[in-house]
C-alpha positions as CSV (number, residue, x, y, z in Angstrom):
1,M,-88.6,-76.8,-69.7
2,H,-90.7,-74.0,-70.6
3,F,-89.8,-72.4,-66.9
4,K,-85.9,-71.7,-68.4
5,R,-86.9,-70.4,-71.4
6,G,-88.3,-67.2,-69.6
7,N,-86.0,-67.4,-67.2
8,I,-83.5,-66.8,-69.7
9,S,-85.3,-64.5,-71.2
10,N,-85.3,-61.8,-68.3
11,G,-81.8,-62.2,-67.8
12,F,-80.8,-60.9,-71.1
13,R,-83.4,-58.7,-70.2
14,N,-81.7,-57.3,-66.6
15,R,-78.3,-57.1,-68.3
16,G,-79.5,-54.4,-70.9
17,N,-81.0,-52.3,-68.1
18,I,-77.9,-52.8,-66.0
19,R,-75.8,-51.6,-69.6
20,N,-78.0,-48.8,-69.4
21,R,-77.2,-47.7,-65.8
22,C,-73.5,-47.3,-65.8
23,H,-73.6,-45.0,-69.1
24,L,-74.7,-42.3,-66.8
25,P,-71.7,-42.1,-64.1
26,V,-69.0,-42.3,-67.4
27,A,-70.7,-39.0,-68.5
28,F,-70.6,-37.0,-65.1
29,L,-66.9,-37.8,-64.6
30,L,-65.8,-36.7,-68.3
31,F,-68.1,-33.4,-67.1
32,V,-66.4,-32.8,-64.6
33,S,-63.1,-33.2,-65.8
34,I,-63.7,-30.9,-68.5
35,A,-65.4,-28.7,-67.0
36,T,-63.1,-27.7,-63.6
37,P,-60.3,-26.7,-65.9
38,L,-62.2,-24.7,-67.8
39,L,-63.5,-22.9,-65.0
40,F,-60.4,-22.3,-63.3
41,L,-59.1,-20.7,-66.6
42,V,-62.3,-18.5,-66.8
43,V,-61.4,-17.5,-62.4
44,R,-58.1,-17.0,-63.7
45,G,-58.3,-14.7,-66.3
46,L,-60.9,-12.7,-64.3
47,H,-58.8,-12.4,-61.5
48,P,-55.2,-11.6,-62.5
49,P,-52.1,-12.6,-60.1
50,I,-51.9,-10.5,-56.8
51,T,-48.7,-8.4,-57.1
52,L,-46.8,-6.7,-54.6
53,D,-48.3,-3.1,-55.5
54,Q,-51.5,-4.6,-54.8
55,I,-50.3,-6.0,-51.1
56,D,-50.8,-2.6,-49.3
57,A,-52.5,-3.1,-45.9
58,S,-53.7,0.8,-46.1
59,S,-55.4,0.6,-49.6
60,L,-57.3,-3.2,-49.2
61,S,-60.8,-3.5,-47.9
62,N,-61.8,-6.3,-46.1
63,S,-63.9,-7.8,-49.2
64,Q,-61.3,-7.8,-51.2
65,V,-58.8,-10.0,-49.0
66,D,-59.1,-13.1,-48.0
67,W,-58.2,-15.1,-44.5
68,R,-55.4,-16.3,-45.4
69,E,-54.4,-13.1,-47.0
70,K,-55.7,-11.1,-43.9
71,L,-53.4,-12.6,-41.7
72,A,-50.3,-12.2,-43.7
73,I,-51.0,-8.2,-43.6
74,Q,-51.4,-8.8,-39.9
75,D,-48.6,-10.5,-38.7
76,G,-46.0,-8.2,-39.3
77,N,-42.9,-10.1,-39.5
78,I,-44.2,-12.8,-42.0
79,F,-41.5,-10.7,-44.6
80,S,-38.3,-9.2,-43.4
81,K,-36.9,-6.1,-44.0
82,E,-34.5,-6.8,-46.1
83,L,-36.2,-9.0,-48.2
84,I,-38.8,-6.4,-48.8
85,N,-36.3,-4.5,-49.9
86,I,-35.1,-6.4,-52.6
87,I,-38.1,-7.2,-54.0
88,K,-39.2,-3.6,-54.3
89,A,-35.9,-3.2,-55.7
90,G,-36.2,-5.8,-58.9
91,K,-39.9,-5.3,-59.2
92,D,-39.2,-2.7,-61.9
93,E,-37.0,-4.8,-63.5
94,L,-38.2,-8.5,-63.2
95,G,-42.2,-7.1,-64.2
96,P,-45.2,-8.2,-61.3
97,W,-43.9,-11.0,-58.8
98,S,-46.4,-14.1,-59.4
99,L,-46.6,-18.0,-57.8
100,D,-45.5,-19.1,-61.3
101,F,-42.2,-16.8,-61.3
102,V,-41.9,-18.0,-57.4
103,R,-41.7,-21.7,-58.9
104,K,-39.4,-21.0,-61.6
105,H,-37.0,-19.2,-59.2
106,P,-37.2,-20.8,-55.7
107,G,-33.8,-20.1,-54.8
108,S,-34.0,-16.0,-55.7
109,L,-35.9,-14.8,-52.5
110,S,-33.4,-16.7,-50.5
111,G,-30.2,-14.9,-52.1
112,K,-28.9,-17.8,-54.0
113,I,-27.7,-17.1,-57.9
114,D,-29.0,-19.0,-60.0
115,G,-26.5,-20.1,-62.6
116,L,-23.9,-17.9,-61.1
117,E,-20.8,-18.8,-59.5
118,L,-19.3,-16.9,-56.7
119,S,-16.4,-16.4,-58.4
120,N,-17.8,-14.7,-61.6
121,Q,-19.4,-12.4,-59.3
122,N,-16.8,-9.5,-59.8
123,D,-17.3,-9.9,-64.0
124,V,-20.8,-8.8,-63.5
125,N,-19.7,-5.2,-63.1
126,E,-16.0,-5.7,-64.7
127,T,-17.4,-7.0,-68.5
128,K,-19.7,-4.9,-70.5
129,K,-23.2,-6.5,-71.4
130,P,-25.2,-5.6,-74.1
131,Y,-27.8,-4.3,-72.0
132,E,-26.1,-2.3,-69.5
133,T,-27.8,-1.8,-65.6
134,V,-27.9,1.3,-63.8
135,A,-28.4,1.2,-60.0
136,E,-29.7,4.8,-59.0
137,T,-29.8,5.4,-55.2
138,Q,-32.3,8.0,-54.0
139,G,-32.4,8.2,-49.7
140,N,-33.1,5.0,-48.5
141,S,-34.9,3.3,-51.7
142,H,-32.8,1.9,-54.6
143,V,-34.5,2.5,-58.5
144,T,-32.7,0.0,-60.9
145,K,-33.0,1.1,-64.8
146,V,-32.7,-0.9,-67.8
147,I,-30.7,1.1,-70.8
148,N,-31.3,0.5,-74.1
149,S,-33.4,-2.9,-73.6
150,P,-34.7,-4.5,-76.3
151,P,-38.5,-5.2,-76.4
152,M,-39.3,-8.7,-75.2
153,D,-42.0,-11.0,-76.5
154,R,-44.5,-13.4,-75.0
155,K,-42.1,-15.9,-74.6
156,E,-39.5,-13.8,-72.8
157,K,-42.3,-12.7,-70.4
158,D,-43.2,-16.0,-69.3
159,E,-39.4,-17.2,-69.3
160,P,-36.8,-14.1,-67.6
161,P,-33.9,-13.2,-69.3
162,K,-30.4,-14.6,-68.5
163,L,-29.3,-10.9,-67.1
164,D,-32.1,-11.1,-64.5
165,N,-30.3,-13.3,-62.5
166,D,-27.0,-10.9,-62.7
167,R,-29.5,-7.9,-62.3
168,E,-30.8,-9.3,-59.1
169,Q,-26.6,-10.2,-57.8
170,I,-25.6,-6.9,-58.3
171,I,-29.1,-5.4,-56.5
172,R,-28.4,-8.0,-53.3
173,R,-24.5,-6.7,-53.6
174,Q,-25.1,-3.1,-53.9
175,M,-27.6,-3.4,-51.1
176,R,-25.5,-5.5,-48.7
177,E,-22.2,-2.6,-49.7
178,K,-24.8,0.0,-48.4
179,R,-25.7,-2.0,-45.5
180,R,-22.0,-2.7,-44.6
181,M,-21.5,1.2,-44.8
182,L,-24.5,2.1,-42.6
183,R,-23.1,-0.6,-40.3
184,A,-19.6,1.2,-40.2
185,V,-21.1,4.7,-39.9
186,D,-23.3,3.3,-37.0
187,L,-19.9,1.9,-35.3
188,M,-17.3,4.9,-36.3
189,Q,-20.4,7.0,-34.5
190,M,-20.7,4.8,-31.5
191,N,-16.7,5.1,-31.4
192,D,-16.5,9.1,-31.4
193,E,-19.3,9.1,-29.0
194,A,-17.5,7.1,-26.4
195,T,-14.5,9.1,-27.7
196,V,-16.1,12.1,-26.5
197,K,-17.3,10.6,-23.0
198,L,-14.1,9.2,-22.6
199,E,-12.6,13.0,-23.3
200,N,-15.2,14.3,-21.0
201,A,-14.6,12.3,-18.1
202,V,-10.9,13.2,-18.1
203,I,-11.2,16.7,-18.9
204,E,-13.7,16.5,-15.6
205,H,-11.1,14.3,-14.0
206,S,-7.9,16.9,-14.6
207,K,-9.9,19.8,-13.1
208,P,-8.7,19.7,-9.5
209,V,-5.1,19.7,-10.7
210,D,-5.4,23.2,-11.5
211,S,-2.3,23.4,-13.5
212,A,-3.0,27.2,-14.9
213,T,-2.5,28.4,-11.2
214,L,1.1,27.7,-9.9
215,G,2.2,24.6,-13.1
216,K,1.8,22.3,-10.4
217,Y,2.6,18.8,-11.5
218,N,1.0,16.8,-9.0
219,I,-2.7,14.9,-9.7
220,W,-2.6,14.6,-5.7
221,R,-2.6,18.3,-5.7
222,K,-6.5,18.5,-3.5
223,D,-4.6,16.0,-0.8
224,N,-1.9,18.3,-0.7
225,D,-3.6,21.3,-0.2
226,E,-5.8,19.9,2.8
227,I,-2.4,19.3,4.7
228,S,0.5,20.9,6.0
229,D,3.3,19.7,4.3
230,G,1.4,19.5,0.9
231,N,3.8,21.5,-0.9
232,V,6.7,20.4,0.7
233,R,5.7,17.1,-0.8
234,L,4.7,18.8,-4.3
235,I,8.8,19.7,-4.6
236,R,9.4,16.1,-3.8
237,D,7.7,15.1,-6.4
238,Q,8.7,17.9,-9.0
239,I,12.4,17.1,-8.5
240,I,11.5,12.9,-8.5
241,M,10.3,14.0,-12.2
242,A,12.5,16.0,-13.2
243,K,15.5,13.4,-12.3
244,V,13.6,11.3,-15.1
245,Y,13.1,13.3,-17.7
246,S,16.9,14.4,-17.3
247,L,17.6,10.9,-18.1
248,L,15.6,10.7,-20.8
249,A,16.6,13.8,-22.3
250,R,20.5,12.7,-22.0
251,E,19.8,9.4,-24.6
252,K,17.6,11.1,-27.1
253,T,20.4,14.0,-27.1
254,Q,18.7,16.8,-25.9
255,Y,20.9,18.3,-23.8
256,N,19.5,22.5,-23.4
257,L,16.3,20.4,-22.0
258,R,18.9,18.3,-20.1
259,Q,20.8,21.4,-18.9
260,D,17.5,23.3,-17.9
261,L,16.4,20.3,-15.8
262,L,19.4,20.2,-13.8
263,I,19.0,24.1,-12.8
264,Q,15.6,23.5,-12.0
265,I,16.3,20.7,-10.0
266,K,19.0,22.7,-8.2
267,E,16.6,25.5,-7.4
268,S,14.0,23.0,-6.0
269,Q,16.4,21.4,-3.8
270,H,17.6,24.6,-2.5
271,V,14.2,25.9,-1.8
272,L,13.1,22.5,-0.2
273,G,16.0,22.5,2.1
274,D,15.3,20.4,5.4
275,A,11.8,21.5,5.4
276,S,9.1,18.8,6.5
277,S,6.8,21.7,6.4
278,D,5.3,24.3,4.3
279,A,5.5,26.9,6.9
280,E,9.5,26.1,6.8
281,L,9.6,27.0,2.8
282,L,11.2,29.4,1.7
283,F,9.3,32.2,0.6
284,D,9.4,32.3,-3.3
285,Y,8.8,28.4,-3.1
286,A,5.6,29.1,-5.6
287,E,7.5,30.8,-7.9
288,K,9.7,28.0,-8.4
289,I,7.2,25.4,-8.1
290,K,5.3,27.1,-11.0
291,A,8.4,27.2,-13.1
292,M,9.5,23.6,-12.5
293,G,5.5,22.9,-13.6
294,Q,6.2,24.2,-16.8
295,L,9.5,23.1,-17.5
296,L,7.8,19.2,-16.5
297,S,4.8,20.1,-18.8
298,K,7.3,21.2,-22.0
299,S,9.1,18.0,-21.4
300,R,6.7,15.6,-21.4
301,E,5.3,16.9,-24.5
302,K,9.1,16.0,-25.9
303,L,10.1,12.8,-24.3
304,Y,7.1,11.5,-22.4
305,S,6.6,7.5,-23.0
306,C,5.2,5.4,-20.5
307,R,7.7,2.7,-21.2
308,A,10.6,4.6,-20.7
309,V,9.7,6.6,-17.7
310,T,8.6,3.2,-16.1
311,Q,11.9,2.1,-16.7
312,K,13.5,5.0,-15.5
313,L,11.9,5.6,-12.3
314,R,12.7,1.5,-12.1
315,V,16.7,2.5,-11.9
316,L,16.1,5.9,-10.0
317,I,14.2,3.6,-7.0
318,Q,17.0,1.4,-7.2
319,S,19.8,3.7,-6.9
320,E,17.7,5.7,-3.8
321,N,17.6,2.1,-2.0
322,E,21.4,1.7,-2.3
323,Q,22.1,5.4,-0.9
324,V,19.1,4.4,2.1
325,R,20.4,1.2,3.1
326,G,24.1,3.6,2.9
327,F,22.4,6.4,5.2
328,K,21.1,3.5,7.5
329,K,24.9,2.6,8.2
330,Q,26.2,5.5,8.5
331,S,23.2,6.9,10.9
332,S,23.8,4.0,12.8
333,F,27.8,4.6,13.1
334,L,26.9,8.8,13.9
335,S,24.1,7.6,16.4
336,Q,26.5,5.4,18.4
337,L,29.0,7.7,18.2
338,A,26.4,10.7,19.4
339,A,25.0,8.0,22.2
340,K,28.9,8.1,23.7
341,T,28.8,11.9,23.4
342,V,27.9,14.4,26.4
343,P,25.8,17.6,25.3
344,I,28.1,20.3,25.8
345,G,24.8,21.9,27.7
346,V,25.2,19.1,30.2
347,H,28.8,19.1,30.4
348,C,28.6,22.8,31.1
349,L,26.3,22.2,34.2
350,S,28.7,19.7,35.6
351,M,31.7,21.6,35.7
352,R,29.8,24.9,36.7
353,L,28.8,22.6,39.6
354,T,31.3,21.4,40.6
355,I,33.0,25.0,40.8
356,G,30.2,26.2,42.9
357,Y,30.6,22.7,45.2
358,N,34.3,23.4,45.6
359,L,34.2,26.9,46.9
360,L,31.5,25.8,49.7
361,P,32.5,25.2,53.2
362,Q,33.1,21.6,54.4
363,E,30.2,21.9,57.3
364,K,27.6,23.0,54.2
365,R,27.9,20.1,51.8
366,T,26.4,17.6,53.6
367,L,22.7,16.9,52.4
368,P,19.8,16.9,55.1
369,N,18.1,13.8,56.3
370,S,20.8,11.2,56.6
371,N,19.1,9.6,59.7
372,N,16.8,7.8,57.1
373,L,19.2,6.1,54.9
374,E,18.5,2.7,56.6
375,N,15.2,2.5,58.2
376,P,13.8,-0.2,57.0
377,S,10.3,1.3,56.8
378,F,11.1,3.7,53.8
379,Y,11.1,3.3,50.3
380,H,14.7,2.6,49.2
381,Y,15.7,4.1,45.9
382,A,19.4,2.9,44.1
383,L,19.9,4.7,41.2
384,F,23.8,4.8,39.6
385,S,24.7,7.6,36.9
386,D,26.9,10.5,36.0
387,N,24.6,12.4,34.5
388,V,23.4,15.8,36.8
389,L,20.8,16.4,34.7
390,A,19.2,12.6,33.9
391,A,19.7,12.0,38.1
392,S,17.6,15.0,38.6
393,V,14.8,13.9,36.9
394,V,14.4,10.8,38.0
395,V,14.6,12.1,41.6
396,N,11.8,15.2,40.8
397,S,9.7,12.6,38.9
398,T,9.2,10.1,41.6
399,I,8.5,12.0,44.6
400,M,6.2,14.8,42.3
401,N,3.9,11.6,41.8
402,A,4.5,9.9,45.1
403,K,1.7,9.4,47.4
404,E,3.9,10.1,50.8
405,P,7.1,11.4,49.7
406,E,8.7,12.0,53.1
407,K,8.8,8.3,53.4
408,H,11.3,8.2,49.9
409,V,15.0,7.7,50.3
410,F,17.1,8.0,47.1
411,H,20.7,6.4,47.1
412,L,22.3,7.7,44.5
413,V,26.5,6.8,43.4
414,T,28.3,8.5,40.7
415,D,32.4,8.9,40.1
416,K,34.4,11.0,41.4
417,L,34.1,13.2,38.5
418,N,31.0,13.7,38.9
419,H,29.9,13.7,42.9
420,G,30.8,17.9,43.8
421,A,28.2,18.4,40.5
422,M,25.5,15.9,41.8
423,T,25.9,16.9,45.1
424,M,25.8,20.4,44.7
425,W,22.4,20.3,42.4
426,F,20.9,18.7,45.2
427,L,21.8,21.3,47.7
428,L,20.8,24.1,45.6
429,N,17.9,22.0,44.7
430,P,16.4,19.5,47.4
431,P,13.7,16.8,46.6
432,G,11.1,18.3,49.5
433,K,10.8,16.2,52.1
434,A,12.8,13.4,50.6
435,T,15.7,11.9,51.4
436,I,18.7,11.8,49.2
437,Q,22.7,10.2,49.5
438,V,25.1,11.0,46.7
439,E,28.2,8.4,47.1
440,N,31.2,8.3,44.8
441,V,31.6,4.6,43.9
442,D,36.0,5.4,44.0
443,D,35.1,4.9,48.4
444,F,34.3,1.3,48.0
445,K,37.1,0.1,49.1
446,W,35.9,-3.6,49.3
447,L,35.0,-3.2,45.0
448,N,38.6,-4.0,44.0
449,S,40.0,-6.1,40.6
450,S,40.7,-8.8,43.5
451,Y,37.2,-9.0,44.8
452,C,35.1,-7.9,41.6
453,P,35.8,-10.1,38.0
454,V,34.8,-7.5,35.4
455,L,36.9,-4.9,37.2
456,R,39.7,-6.7,36.5
457,Q,39.2,-7.3,33.1
458,L,38.3,-3.6,32.4
459,E,41.7,-2.9,34.0
460,S,43.3,-6.0,31.7
461,S,45.3,-4.9,28.5
462,D,43.3,-7.2,26.1
463,T,39.9,-4.9,27.3
464,K,42.4,-2.0,26.7
465,K,43.3,-3.3,23.3
466,Y,40.3,-3.8,22.4
467,Y,38.5,-0.5,23.6
468,F,41.5,1.5,22.5
469,N,43.5,-0.1,20.0
470,A,44.1,2.5,16.9
471,D,43.4,-0.6,14.4
472,H,39.8,1.0,13.4
473,P,37.8,-0.9,11.1
474,T,38.2,1.0,7.6
475,T,34.0,0.7,6.5
476,I,31.1,3.0,8.6
477,S,28.9,-0.6,8.1
478,A,32.3,-2.6,10.4
479,G,32.2,0.2,12.7
480,A,28.7,0.3,13.8
481,S,29.1,-3.2,14.4
482,N,31.2,-3.2,17.1
483,L,31.0,0.7,18.2
484,K,27.4,0.0,20.3
485,Y,29.8,-2.7,22.3
486,R,32.6,-0.3,22.9
487,N,30.2,2.6,24.4
488,P,31.9,4.4,27.6
489,K,29.4,3.3,30.3
490,Y,30.6,-0.7,29.5
491,L,33.9,0.5,30.8
492,S,32.4,2.6,34.2
493,M,32.2,0.5,37.4
494,L,28.7,2.5,37.6
495,N,27.3,-0.2,35.4
496,H,28.1,-2.8,37.0
497,L,27.3,-2.1,40.5
498,R,24.0,-3.3,40.1
499,F,24.7,-7.1,40.9
500,Y,26.3,-5.5,44.6
501,L,23.3,-4.2,45.8
502,P,23.4,-6.3,49.0
503,Q,27.0,-5.1,49.6
504,I,26.2,-1.5,49.1
505,Y,23.3,-1.6,51.4
506,P,23.8,-4.5,53.6
507,N,21.1,-3.3,56.0
508,L,18.3,-3.1,53.6
509,D,15.3,-5.7,52.7
510,K,14.0,-4.6,49.5
511,I,15.4,-1.8,46.7
512,L,13.9,-0.8,43.7
513,F,16.7,-0.1,41.0
514,L,16.1,2.5,38.6
515,D,18.2,3.2,35.3
516,D,19.0,7.2,35.1
517,D,16.9,7.0,31.3
518,I,13.5,6.7,33.2
519,V,10.7,8.8,33.8
520,I,8.2,7.8,36.8
521,Q,4.9,9.1,35.9
522,K,2.5,7.5,39.1
523,D,3.4,6.3,42.6
524,L,5.6,3.5,42.8
525,T,4.8,2.3,47.0
526,G,2.5,-0.5,45.5
527,L,6.4,-2.3,44.3
528,W,6.7,-2.9,47.8
529,D,3.6,-4.8,48.3
530,V,4.3,-7.3,45.4
531,D,5.1,-11.1,46.6
532,L,7.8,-12.0,43.9
533,K,7.4,-15.9,45.5
534,G,10.6,-16.7,46.5
535,N,12.2,-15.2,44.0
536,V,15.1,-12.3,43.8
537,N,14.3,-9.8,40.7
538,G,10.9,-8.3,40.0
539,A,10.6,-7.0,36.0
540,V,8.6,-6.5,33.8
541,E,9.5,-9.4,31.0
542,T,9.6,-8.8,26.9
543,C,8.7,-11.8,25.5
544,G,6.6,-10.2,22.9
545,Q,9.7,-8.6,21.5
546,S,12.4,-11.0,19.9
547,F,15.0,-9.1,20.6
548,H,14.5,-9.8,24.1
549,R,14.9,-13.5,24.0
550,F,17.7,-15.5,25.2
551,D,18.9,-16.2,21.7
552,K,19.7,-12.8,21.1
553,Y,22.1,-11.9,23.9
554,L,24.2,-15.5,24.6
555,N,26.1,-17.5,22.4
556,F,24.5,-20.8,22.2
557,S,27.4,-22.0,20.4
558,N,29.0,-22.5,23.4
559,P,28.4,-25.7,25.0
560,D,28.1,-24.4,28.6
561,I,25.5,-21.6,27.6
562,L,23.6,-24.9,25.4
563,R,23.4,-26.7,28.7
564,N,22.1,-24.2,31.2
565,F,19.5,-22.1,29.5
566,D,17.0,-22.2,27.3
567,P,17.4,-20.3,23.9
568,N,14.0,-19.3,23.2
569,A,13.6,-18.0,27.4
570,C,11.6,-15.0,28.0
571,G,13.9,-11.5,28.6
572,W,13.6,-9.0,30.6
573,A,14.1,-5.2,31.0
574,Y,16.6,-3.6,33.4
575,G,15.8,-0.1,34.3
576,M,13.0,-0.4,36.9
577,N,13.5,-3.9,39.1
578,I,12.6,-4.5,42.6
579,F,15.3,-6.8,44.5
580,D,14.8,-8.8,47.3
581,L,18.2,-8.7,49.0
582,K,17.1,-11.3,51.6
583,E,17.0,-13.9,48.7
584,W,19.7,-12.2,47.2
585,K,22.2,-13.0,50.4
586,N,20.0,-16.3,50.8
587,K,20.8,-17.6,47.0
588,D,24.3,-15.9,46.8
589,I,23.6,-14.1,43.4
590,T,27.0,-11.5,43.5
591,G,28.7,-15.4,43.8
592,I,26.7,-16.8,40.6
593,Y,27.4,-13.2,38.5
594,H,31.2,-13.9,39.5
595,K,31.1,-17.1,38.3
596,W,29.5,-16.2,34.8
597,Q,31.6,-13.1,34.7
598,N,35.5,-15.1,35.2
599,M,34.0,-18.0,32.2
600,N,33.2,-14.7,30.2
601,E,36.9,-13.0,30.3
602,D,37.4,-14.0,26.5
603,R,34.1,-12.4,25.8
604,T,32.9,-16.1,24.9
605,L,29.3,-16.0,26.1
606,W,28.0,-12.7,25.5
607,K,29.3,-9.2,24.6
608,L,30.1,-6.3,26.8
609,G,27.0,-5.3,28.9
610,T,25.2,-5.9,31.8
611,L,21.9,-7.6,30.6
612,P,23.2,-10.9,29.4
613,P,25.2,-11.3,32.5
614,G,21.7,-10.4,34.2
615,L,19.6,-12.9,32.3
616,I,22.3,-15.5,33.4
617,T,22.2,-14.7,36.9
618,F,18.7,-14.3,37.7
619,Y,17.6,-17.4,35.6
620,G,14.9,-18.8,36.7
621,L,14.8,-16.3,39.8
622,T,13.0,-13.4,38.3
623,H,9.2,-12.8,39.0
624,P,7.1,-11.1,36.1
625,L,5.7,-7.7,36.6
626,S,2.5,-6.5,35.0
627,K,3.5,-4.6,31.6
628,S,2.0,-1.5,33.0
629,W,5.0,-0.7,35.5
630,H,7.2,-0.5,32.8
631,V,7.4,1.1,28.8
632,L,9.8,0.5,27.0
633,G,11.2,1.8,23.7
634,L,10.9,5.9,23.7
635,G,14.8,6.0,23.2
636,Y,14.5,4.1,19.7
637,N,10.8,3.2,18.7
638,P,8.8,6.0,17.3
639,S,5.6,3.7,17.4
640,V,5.0,3.4,20.9
641,D,1.4,3.1,21.9
642,R,0.5,6.7,23.4
643,S,-2.2,5.2,26.0
644,E,0.5,2.6,26.9
645,I,2.3,5.6,27.7
646,M,-0.1,7.5,29.6
647,N,-1.2,4.4,31.6
648,A,2.4,3.6,32.1
649,S,4.0,3.9,35.9
650,V,7.6,4.1,34.2
651,I,8.3,5.2,30.8
652,H,11.9,4.8,29.6
653,Y,14.2,6.0,27.2
654,N,16.7,2.8,26.3
655,G,18.0,3.0,23.1
656,N,20.0,5.4,21.5
657,M,17.8,8.6,21.4
658,K,18.3,9.9,24.9
659,P,15.9,12.6,25.9
660,W,18.5,14.8,26.8
661,L,20.4,14.8,23.5
662,E,19.4,16.4,20.1
663,L,18.6,13.3,18.6
664,A,15.7,12.6,21.0
665,I,12.9,11.6,19.6
666,T,10.7,15.0,19.8
667,K,7.2,13.6,20.4
668,Y,8.8,11.7,23.6
669,K,10.7,14.6,24.7
670,G,8.1,16.5,26.5
671,Y,7.7,13.4,29.0
672,W,11.5,14.0,30.2
673,S,11.4,17.9,30.0
674,R,8.9,18.5,32.0
675,Y,10.6,17.8,35.1
676,I,12.9,20.3,34.9
677,N,12.9,24.1,35.8
678,Y,14.7,25.4,32.2
679,D,14.6,29.0,34.3
680,H,16.9,27.7,36.9
681,Q,20.0,29.8,36.6
682,Y,22.8,27.6,35.9
683,L,20.7,26.2,33.2
684,Q,20.3,29.2,31.6
685,N,24.0,29.9,31.9
686,C,24.9,26.9,30.3
687,N,22.4,27.6,27.3
688,L,20.3,24.7,28.3
689,S,16.8,25.0,27.4
690,E,13.5,22.6,25.9
């Protein structure tokens, strides 16, 4: 029991010691909780809040700024420029910026307005407040002053007045307006700079025009000055624009200006005339160009409208297109008419030669070398023509380019009217050592209407009515479409003799047929060595040109034509053809021709001419020659490649623009005229010149 009592007393003693040890931590905690706020207040009193005036990187020393402030100062992008401007503008009115102020106004720095709606923003400026706020602008800084503001006590300083939000709103609005103004000024300045650049570019671009010199109204002046017809094009451009402005002047009742434009148009047209180059213009063209340019400048100032000018140009183009179509029809008619006529100089030459032939005694009318006419070892040519000048070019060009001219024989057939003239010409101008024979088609007694279908048809009343009936078309377009089929050459039997070569020259094996509108540029003897491979006709095909397909010449609506021929078959060219007369006789080519000619008595298979019946007669019997032997198109196509012309053995003036006519294509005429001696007495007497 003693032992137990002792243990109890020791237990009480231990509890007392524990209770004494617990008081020490409690006292320490109480001391720290009381001392810490006091220490914080003391430190705060010693170091007042940092204002923005004190945050100046140039005035702060490293000893006064801790690491956080150093980082903020070194980072130049921590505050935006707009935010700093707002802080500077409001610091005088709102006092120093402290952390307490930021806590109480968290939306101030973000541009939000506390206690005000956007709808009431305008009321701030319109409503008079007891304390007026005046904003003054000095340079780029804003200074806000409060007029007649009463002194504020300590409580009001701790809690900013209600008008502070209004002042902030006014400041921000003023700064926004100024930024907008500055932005607008920048944009206007940029716009002005762009306008100046554009004007300078236009001025530089317009310098080549140099309208002050001659009053030229043409933006292509530099180009026109470099070519021979620059002023011609310039005058044409001025006339076009003057017509446009005359139409605009009539619409806007500017009758005096319109009258001036019409007068100037007539004067410019008179100066221009038919000139195709500046050298052909009248001497006073420069003055007319200047006067027209000045008038067009005046018209532009009064009448110019891009839309109106465009509309008038469109109307003018449509009108010009209609006139062009009319002129094309008229030109087609006149060209067909001109192709039917004989130039007065050629007619004069034929008459004078005929007179000279008739004055010759009978024994002097015979051409030399008649013993070579049927020599099979010579090169024989067939030429059927009533044109003395054209026939002489064919013969001369062949002989001048032949390697052995003494072996060439020309069989020339003409009509009764020109037989004397043709013979007289070659008596006066013999083709060197070559042989020439001139025959009269009327001397071929075997060639009569009972044997020759085409001759019978030409003598029929129906054909005469077709050609000579007084029922002429009432319009040029209708006449032009039919006139080409009424060419007198289709009435002449000379055009159809090509289908009777074996009958005319029964003792020859091969013969080269030539038209009278060709020029020979190389030796042609190689054609006699060409293997025709059993065919009768050797000719240059014209498949590359659509108008030489069969369907362009034959009426494939006729069952006989459709059954026997291919509409897409290649055509070939007459004008230079090598014929095998032996094969001709074996295949009875003349009989085939007679058969189809009888079937076409009513002209339903093809129109008049010799190419369509030639295509039918030699269908499947034509051997294609190299295109370099025969180049066509010089009588209608101004775009024939010059290299093809130079490399061709024969050039052909097929078409209406024959080289002896005034409407000949000028650039091709030299190839033909070089074989004519214009110093010849007969040519000079008939005023025939190059």
